[in-house]
N, CA and C atoms as an extended XYZ file, in Angstrom:
303
Properties=species:S:1:pos:R:3:atomname:S:1:resname:S:1:resid:I:1 pbc="F F F"
N        10.919       -5.078       -6.226 N   MET     1
C         9.609       -4.716       -6.724 CA  MET     1
C         9.727       -3.480       -7.607 C   MET     1
N         8.989       -3.440       -8.644 N   SER     2
C         9.066       -2.298       -9.542 CA  SER     2
C         8.109       -1.198       -9.099 C   SER     2
N         8.314       -0.039       -9.667 N   ARG     3
C         7.408        1.075       -9.368 CA  ARG     3
C         5.986        0.756       -9.821 C   ARG     3
N         5.869       -0.022      -10.899 N   ARG     4
C         4.542       -0.405      -11.365 CA  ARG     4
C         3.820       -1.216      -10.292 C   ARG     4
N         4.539       -2.112       -9.630 N   ASP     5
C         3.940       -2.870       -8.542 CA  ASP     5
C         3.497       -1.937       -7.415 C   ASP     5
N         4.341       -0.966       -7.091 N   ASP     6
C         3.981       -0.002       -6.053 CA  ASP     6
C         2.736        0.777       -6.460 C   ASP     6
N         2.682        1.182       -7.706 N   ALA     7
C         1.515        1.934       -8.187 CA  ALA     7
C         0.250        1.088       -8.055 C   ALA     7
N         0.361       -0.187       -8.375 N   HIS     8
C        -0.790       -1.084       -8.257 CA  HIS     8
C        -1.230       -1.201       -6.796 C   HIS     8
N        -0.283       -1.372       -5.887 N   ARG     9
C        -0.614       -1.486       -4.461 CA  ARG     9
C        -1.227       -0.193       -3.933 C   ARG     9
N        -0.703        0.928       -4.376 N   LEU    10
C        -1.260        2.213       -3.935 CA  LEU    10
C        -2.693        2.379       -4.448 C   LEU    10
N        -2.953        1.924       -5.662 N   ARG    11
C        -4.331        1.967       -6.175 CA  ARG    11
C        -5.237        1.042       -5.362 C   ARG    11
N        -4.721       -0.138       -4.997 N   ASP    12
C        -5.506       -1.038       -4.145 CA  ASP    12
C        -5.869       -0.359       -2.827 C   ASP    12
N        -4.888        0.331       -2.237 N   MET    13
C        -5.127        1.038       -0.974 CA  MET    13
C        -6.198        2.100       -1.156 C   MET    13
N        -6.040        2.907       -2.209 N   ARG    14
C        -7.006        3.979       -2.470 CA  ARG    14
C        -8.394        3.420       -2.713 C   ARG    14
N        -8.479        2.388       -3.555 N   ASP    15
C        -9.787        1.826       -3.904 CA  ASP    15
C       -10.499        1.237       -2.682 C   ASP    15
N        -9.761        0.545       -1.832 N   ALA    16
C       -10.373       -0.041       -0.633 CA  ALA    16
C       -10.834        1.048        0.334 C   ALA    16
N       -10.021        2.084        0.489 N   ALA    17
C       -10.408        3.192        1.371 CA  ALA    17
C       -11.654        3.896        0.839 C   ALA    17
N       -11.698        4.118       -0.466 N   GLN    18
C       -12.873        4.753       -1.058 CA  GLN    18
C       -14.104        3.874       -0.928 C   GLN    18
N       -13.922        2.555       -1.052 N   ALA    19
C       -15.053        1.635       -0.880 CA  ALA    19
C       -15.599        1.714        0.543 C   ALA    19
N       -14.702        1.771        1.526 N   ALA    20
C       -15.147        1.882        2.919 CA  ALA    20
C       -15.938        3.170        3.133 C   ALA    20
N       -15.464        4.242        2.544 N   ILE    21
C       -16.161        5.531        2.674 CA  ILE    21
C       -17.540        5.459        2.017 C   ILE    21
N       -17.606        4.854        0.830 N   ARG    22
C       -18.909        4.714        0.145 CA  ARG    22
C       -19.868        3.858        0.958 C   ARG    22
N       -19.376        2.737        1.493 N   VAL    23
C       -20.223        1.833        2.266 CA  VAL    23
C       -20.729        2.528        3.528 C   VAL    23
N       -19.835        3.257        4.180 N   LEU    24
C       -20.246        3.955        5.403 CA  LEU    24
C       -21.268        5.031        5.116 C   LEU    24
N       -21.063        5.770        4.045 N   GLY    25
C       -21.994        6.834        3.686 CA  GLY    25
C       -22.296        7.712        4.881 C   GLY    25
N       -23.557        7.892        5.152 N   ASP    26
C       -23.996        8.717        6.276 CA  ASP    26
C       -24.391        7.868        7.479 C   ASP    26
N       -23.985        6.609        7.491 N   HIS    27
C       -24.341        5.728        8.611 CA  HIS    27
C       -23.623        6.155        9.885 C   HIS    27
N       -24.294        5.979       10.993 N   SER    28
C       -23.722        6.309       12.294 CA  SER    28
C       -22.884        5.146       12.808 C   SER    28
N       -22.127        5.392       13.850 N   ALA    29
C       -21.344        4.330       14.491 CA  ALA    29
C       -22.279        3.242       15.015 C   ALA    29
N       -23.431        3.643       15.509 N   ASP    30
C       -24.416        2.678       16.006 CA  ASP    30
C       -24.897        1.770       14.876 C   ASP    30
N       -25.143        2.360       13.708 N   GLU    31
C       -25.568        1.555       12.559 CA  GLU    31
C       -24.454        0.602       12.123 C   GLU    31
N       -23.223        1.059       12.208 N   LEU    32
C       -22.088        0.199       11.863 CA  LEU    32
C       -22.055       -1.023       12.772 C   LEU    32
N       -22.290       -0.808       14.042 N   GLU    33
C       -22.270       -1.914       14.999 CA  GLU    33
C       -23.473       -2.837       14.864 C   GLU    33
N       -24.592       -2.318       14.412 N   ASN    34
C       -25.832       -3.095       14.415 CA  ASN    34
C       -26.289       -3.587       13.050 C   ASN    34
N       -25.514       -3.321       12.015 N   THR    35
C       -25.864       -3.767       10.671 CA  THR    35
C       -24.785       -4.724       10.193 C   THR    35
N       -25.164       -5.975       10.038 N   GLU    36
C       -24.174       -7.012        9.729 CA  GLU    36
C       -23.363       -6.700        8.472 C   GLU    36
N       -24.004       -6.257        7.420 N   ALA    37
C       -23.288       -5.979        6.171 CA  ALA    37
C       -22.233       -4.899        6.374 C   ALA    37
N       -22.574       -3.855        7.103 N   LEU    38
C       -21.606       -2.794        7.389 CA  LEU    38
C       -20.491       -3.310        8.291 C   LEU    38
N       -20.881       -4.079        9.302 N   ALA    39
C       -19.908       -4.588       10.271 CA  ALA    39
C       -18.903       -5.534        9.620 C   ALA    39
N       -19.269       -6.150        8.515 N   LEU    40
C       -18.355       -7.038        7.805 CA  LEU    40
C       -17.576       -6.311        6.713 C   LEU    40
N       -18.231       -5.431        5.980 N   ALA    41
C       -17.609       -4.781        4.827 CA  ALA    41
C       -16.531       -3.775        5.201 C   ALA    41
N       -16.796       -2.956        6.179 N   VAL    42
C       -15.840       -1.893        6.525 CA  VAL    42
C       -14.529       -2.469        7.061 C   VAL    42
N       -14.551       -3.389        8.022 N   PRO    43
C       -13.285       -3.968        8.477 CA  PRO    43
C       -12.517       -4.680        7.357 C   PRO    43
N       -13.239       -5.314        6.457 N   HIS    44
C       -12.573       -5.990        5.345 CA  HIS    44
C       -11.836       -4.979        4.467 C   HIS    44
N       -12.463       -3.867        4.185 N   ALA    45
C       -11.813       -2.823        3.382 CA  ALA    45
C       -10.565       -2.294        4.097 C   ALA    45
N       -10.654       -2.125        5.400 N   VAL    46
C        -9.505       -1.651        6.189 CA  VAL    46
C        -8.365       -2.669        6.122 C   VAL    46
N        -8.694       -3.932        6.208 N   GLU    47
C        -7.666       -4.980        6.108 CA  GLU    47
C        -7.007       -4.981        4.738 C   GLU    47
N        -7.776       -4.717        3.687 N   ILE    48
C        -7.213       -4.652        2.339 CA  ILE    48
C        -6.207       -3.510        2.244 C   ILE    48
N        -6.532       -2.367        2.826 N   VAL    49
C        -5.600       -1.234        2.829 CA  VAL    49
C        -4.293       -1.653        3.493 C   VAL    49
N        -4.376       -2.268        4.654 N   GLY    50
C        -3.179       -2.687        5.375 CA  GLY    50
C        -2.366       -3.729        4.630 C   GLY    50
N        -3.049       -4.688        4.023 N   GLU    51
C        -2.352       -5.744        3.274 CA  GLU    51
C        -1.644       -5.166        2.054 C   GLU    51
N        -2.315       -4.301        1.327 N   ALA    52
C        -1.686       -3.677        0.155 CA  ALA    52
C        -0.487       -2.833        0.581 C   ALA    52
N        -0.615       -2.125        1.687 N   ALA    53
C         0.504       -1.300        2.172 CA  ALA    53
C         1.702       -2.162        2.538 C   ALA    53
N         1.449       -3.350        3.055 N   SER    54
C         2.549       -4.231        3.455 CA  SER    54
C         3.329       -4.751        2.253 C   SER    54
N         2.771       -4.623        1.078 N   ARG    55
C         3.421       -5.124       -0.127 CA  ARG    55
C         4.100       -4.023       -0.937 C   ARG    55
N         4.028       -2.796       -0.451 N   VAL    56
C         4.730       -1.692       -1.105 CA  VAL    56
C         6.226       -1.882       -0.855 C   VAL    56
N         7.038       -1.556       -1.846 N   SER    57
C         8.478       -1.791       -1.731 CA  SER    57
C         9.123       -0.900       -0.671 C   SER    57
N        10.207       -1.435       -0.116 N   TRP    58
C        10.953       -0.691        0.892 CA  TRP    58
C        11.472        0.647        0.352 C   TRP    58
N        12.054        0.690       -0.864 N   PRO    59
C        12.526        1.981       -1.386 CA  PRO    59
C        11.416        3.030       -1.478 C   PRO    59
N        10.215        2.602       -1.862 N   PHE    60
C         9.106        3.553       -1.935 CA  PHE    60
C         8.754        4.066       -0.547 C   PHE    60
N         8.707        3.154        0.418 N   CYS    61
C         8.392        3.552        1.797 CA  CYS    61
C         9.430        4.533        2.334 C   CYS    61
N        10.699        4.231        2.080 N   GLU    62
C        11.762        5.131        2.534 CA  GLU    62
C        11.659        6.501        1.873 C   GLU    62
N        11.195        6.519        0.635 N   ALA    63
C        11.050        7.787       -0.091 CA  ALA    63
C         9.857        8.601        0.391 C   ALA    63
N         8.978        7.961        1.166 N   HIS    64
C         7.764        8.644        1.646 CA  HIS    64
C         7.591        8.448        3.146 C   HIS    64
N         8.504        9.039        3.922 N   PRO    65
C         8.426        8.892        5.383 CA  PRO    65
C         7.245        9.636        5.999 C   PRO    65
N         6.604       10.490        5.221 N   GLU    66
C         5.449       11.224        5.741 CA  GLU    66
C         4.245       10.303        5.957 C   GLU    66
N         4.309        9.103        5.416 N   ILE    67
C         3.242        8.118        5.601 CA  ILE    67
C         3.625        7.218        6.768 C   ILE    67
N         2.708        7.019        7.673 N   ALA    68
C         2.953        6.163        8.849 CA  ALA    68
C         2.788        4.701        8.433 C   ALA    68
N         3.772        4.170        7.719 N   TRP    69
C         3.680        2.834        7.132 CA  TRP    69
C         3.407        1.758        8.181 C   TRP    69
N         4.062        1.850        9.317 N   SER    70
C         3.870        0.838       10.351 CA  SER    70
C         2.410        0.803       10.807 C   SER    70
N         1.817        1.951       10.971 N   GLU    71
C         0.417        2.005       11.388 CA  GLU    71
C        -0.520        1.526       10.287 C   GLU    71
N        -0.211        1.898        9.049 N   VAL    72
C        -1.072        1.483        7.932 CA  VAL    72
C        -0.989       -0.025        7.733 C   VAL    72
N         0.223       -0.569        7.733 N   THR    73
C         0.350       -2.016        7.546 CA  THR    73
C        -0.232       -2.773        8.732 C   THR    73
N        -0.212       -2.176        9.902 N   GLY    74
C        -0.795       -2.812       11.083 CA  GLY    74
C        -2.293       -3.004       10.972 C   GLY    74
N        -2.939       -2.237       10.098 N   MET    75
C        -4.393       -2.363        9.938 CA  MET    75
C        -4.781       -3.722        9.364 C   MET    75
N        -3.843       -4.394        8.693 N   ARG    76
C        -4.183       -5.707        8.136 CA  ARG    76
C        -4.335       -6.746        9.228 C   ARG    76
N        -3.826       -6.444       10.421 N   HIS    77
C        -3.907       -7.375       11.531 CA  HIS    77
C        -5.007       -7.019       12.527 C   HIS    77
N        -5.790       -6.018       12.195 N   ALA    78
C        -6.878       -5.641       13.094 CA  ALA    78
C        -7.818       -6.824       13.230 C   ALA    78
N        -8.198       -7.105       14.447 N   SER    79
C        -9.075       -8.247       14.701 CA  SER    79
C       -10.487       -7.738       14.895 C   SER    79
N       -11.341       -8.025       13.945 N   PHE    80
C       -12.730       -7.630       14.034 CA  PHE    80
C       -13.545       -8.894       14.205 C   PHE    80
N       -14.184       -9.030       15.348 N   THR    81
C       -14.951      -10.231       15.631 CA  THR    81
C       -16.423       -9.883       15.695 C   THR    81
N       -17.196      -10.560       14.886 N   THR    82
C       -18.640      -10.326       14.877 CA  THR    82
C       -19.345      -11.611       15.253 C   THR    82
N       -20.002      -11.600       16.394 N   THR    83
C       -20.779      -12.771       16.787 CA  THR    83
C       -22.238      -12.568       16.420 C   THR    83
N       -22.652      -11.331       16.394 N   SER    84
C       -23.971      -10.978       15.881 CA  SER    84
C       -23.886       -9.516       15.500 C   SER    84
N       -24.817       -9.019       14.702 N   PRO    85
C       -24.733       -7.631       14.284 CA  PRO    85
C       -24.653       -6.633       15.439 C   PRO    85
N       -25.183       -6.990       16.606 N   SER    86
C       -25.196       -6.030       17.709 CA  SER    86
C       -23.988       -6.167       18.633 C   SER    86
N       -23.091       -7.138       18.386 N   THR    87
C       -21.952       -7.325       19.282 CA  THR    87
C       -20.628       -7.313       18.527 C   THR    87
N       -20.449       -6.318       17.696 N   THR    88
C       -19.205       -6.196       16.950 CA  THR    88
C       -18.179       -5.484       17.810 C   THR    88
N       -17.005       -6.063       17.914 N   SER    89
C       -15.942       -5.389       18.647 CA  SER    89
C       -14.695       -5.358       17.788 C   SER    89
N       -13.873       -4.357       17.990 N   ALA    90
C       -12.628       -4.243       17.234 CA  ALA    90
C       -11.485       -4.068       18.213 C   ALA    90
N       -10.485       -4.911       18.065 N   SER    91
C        -9.289       -4.743       18.885 CA  SER    91
C        -8.097       -4.881       17.963 C   SER    91
N        -7.550       -3.753       17.546 N   GLY    92
C        -6.444       -3.767       16.602 CA  GLY    92
C        -5.131       -4.097       17.278 C   GLY    92
N        -4.316       -4.856       16.595 N   THR    93
C        -2.975       -5.122       17.084 CA  THR    93
C        -1.997       -4.407       16.183 C   THR    93
N        -0.981       -3.859       16.752 N   ARG    94
C        -0.018       -3.097       16.003 CA  ARG    94
C         1.065       -4.004       15.448 C   ARG    94
N         1.367       -3.825       14.202 N   SER    95
C         2.414       -4.620       13.577 CA  SER    95
C         3.651       -3.752       13.402 C   SER    95
N         4.780       -4.287       13.749 N   MET    96
C         6.025       -3.569       13.538 CA  MET    96
C         6.515       -3.764       12.110 C   MET    96
N         5.950       -4.723       11.405 N   ALA    97
C         6.330       -4.934       10.008 CA  ALA    97
C         5.810       -3.767        9.189 C   ALA    97
N         6.602       -3.357        8.257 N   THR    98
C         6.151       -2.267        7.385 CA  THR    98
C         6.207       -2.747        5.949 C   THR    98
N         6.951       -2.099        5.139 N   CYS    99
C         7.008       -2.418        3.720 CA  CYS    99
C         7.976       -3.555        3.453 C   CYS    99
N         7.877       -4.102        2.256 N   ARG   100
C         8.782       -5.200        1.865 CA  ARG   100
C        10.186       -4.673        1.643 C   ARG   100
N        11.133       -5.417        2.139 N   ARG   101
C        12.542       -5.045        1.922 CA  ARG   101
C        13.093       -5.756        0.736 C   ARG   101
Protein backbone atom coordinates (compact mmCIF):
# COMPACT_ATOMS: atom_id res chain seq x y z
CA MET A 1 0.00 0.00 0.00
CA SER A 2 1.29 3.44 -0.76
CA ARG A 3 1.48 6.38 1.59
CA ARG A 4 -1.27 8.00 -0.47
CA ASP A 5 -3.55 5.10 0.43
CA ASP A 6 -2.63 5.54 4.09
CA ALA A 7 -3.35 9.25 3.87
CA HIS A 8 -6.76 8.50 2.38
CA ARG A 9 -7.58 6.00 5.15
CA LEU A 10 -6.44 8.44 7.82
CA ARG A 11 -8.72 11.10 6.33
CA ASP A 12 -11.59 8.59 6.36
CA MET A 13 -10.90 7.96 10.05
CA ARG A 14 -10.77 11.67 10.85
CA ASP A 15 -13.89 12.49 8.84
CA ALA A 16 -15.96 9.72 10.44
CA ALA A 17 -14.83 10.71 13.94
CA GLN A 18 -15.67 14.35 13.26
CA ALA A 19 -19.07 13.32 11.89
CA ALA A 20 -19.81 11.38 15.09
CA ILE A 21 -18.85 14.41 17.17
CA ARG A 22 -21.06 16.70 15.06
CA VAL A 23 -24.01 14.29 15.26
CA LEU A 24 -23.64 13.91 19.01
CA GLY A 25 -23.38 17.64 19.57
CA ASP A 26 -24.69 18.41 23.02
CA HIS A 27 -26.91 15.32 23.19
CA SER A 28 -26.86 13.30 26.38
CA ALA A 29 -26.24 9.57 26.64
CA ASP A 30 -29.96 9.19 27.33
CA GLU A 31 -30.79 11.00 24.08
CA LEU A 32 -28.35 8.74 22.24
CA GLU A 33 -30.16 5.69 23.53
CA ASN A 34 -33.65 7.06 22.88
CA THR A 35 -33.24 8.75 19.50
CA GLU A 36 -33.19 6.32 16.61
CA ALA A 37 -31.21 8.56 14.25
CA LEU A 38 -28.48 9.09 16.84
CA ALA A 39 -28.49 5.43 17.86
CA LEU A 40 -27.86 4.44 14.23
CA ALA A 41 -25.52 7.22 13.07
CA VAL A 42 -22.96 7.24 15.86
CA PRO A 43 -22.20 3.49 15.84
CA HIS A 44 -21.93 3.59 12.06
CA ALA A 45 -19.35 6.37 12.23
CA VAL A 46 -17.39 4.37 14.83
CA GLU A 47 -17.43 1.32 12.56
CA ILE A 48 -16.12 3.44 9.67
CA VAL A 49 -13.18 4.57 11.83
CA GLY A 50 -12.35 0.95 12.67
CA GLU A 51 -12.70 -0.26 9.09
CA ALA A 52 -10.50 2.51 7.71
CA ALA A 53 -7.89 1.80 10.40
CA SER A 54 -7.84 -1.87 9.42
CA ARG A 55 -6.80 -0.86 5.91
CA VAL A 56 -3.82 1.26 6.95
CA SER A 57 -0.56 -0.35 5.86
CA TRP A 58 1.55 -2.38 8.24
CA PRO A 59 4.64 -0.15 7.76
CA PHE A 60 2.61 2.92 8.73
CA CYS A 61 1.25 1.17 11.81
CA GLU A 62 4.73 0.07 12.84
CA ALA A 63 5.95 3.64 12.40
CA HIS A 64 3.21 4.88 14.76
CA PRO A 65 3.14 2.59 17.79
CA GLU A 66 1.67 5.42 19.87
CA ILE A 67 -1.69 4.60 18.25
CA ALA A 68 -3.55 1.63 19.75
CA TRP A 69 -4.20 0.07 16.33
CA SER A 70 -5.66 -3.14 17.70
CA GLU A 71 -8.24 -1.22 19.71
CA VAL A 72 -9.05 1.15 16.85
CA THR A 73 -9.47 -1.63 14.30
CA GLY A 74 -11.55 -3.57 16.82
CA MET A 75 -14.15 -0.80 16.68
CA ARG A 76 -15.23 -2.06 13.26
CA HIS A 77 -16.50 -5.21 14.96
CA ALA A 78 -18.50 -3.46 17.64
CA SER A 79 -21.96 -4.95 17.71
CA PHE A 80 -24.63 -2.32 18.06
CA THR A 81 -28.11 -3.79 18.14
CA THR A 82 -31.14 -1.55 18.00
CA THR A 83 -34.53 -3.14 18.40
CA SER A 84 -36.19 0.16 19.18
CA PRO A 85 -34.89 3.62 19.97
CA SER A 86 -35.20 2.96 23.71
CA THR A 87 -33.39 -0.42 23.75
CA THR A 88 -30.04 0.25 22.15
CA SER A 89 -27.21 -1.84 23.51
CA ALA A 90 -23.55 -1.98 22.58
CA SER A 91 -21.29 -4.93 23.13
CA GLY A 92 -17.94 -4.45 21.48
CA THR A 93 -15.74 -7.36 20.58
CA ARG A 94 -12.03 -6.93 20.47
CA SER A 95 -10.20 -7.78 17.30
CA MET A 96 -6.62 -8.91 17.37
CA ALA A 97 -6.30 -7.95 13.71
CA THR A 98 -4.62 -4.64 13.20
CA CYS A 99 -3.22 -3.10 10.06
CA ARG A 100 -2.69 -4.76 6.70
CA ARG A 101 0.57 -6.59 6.30
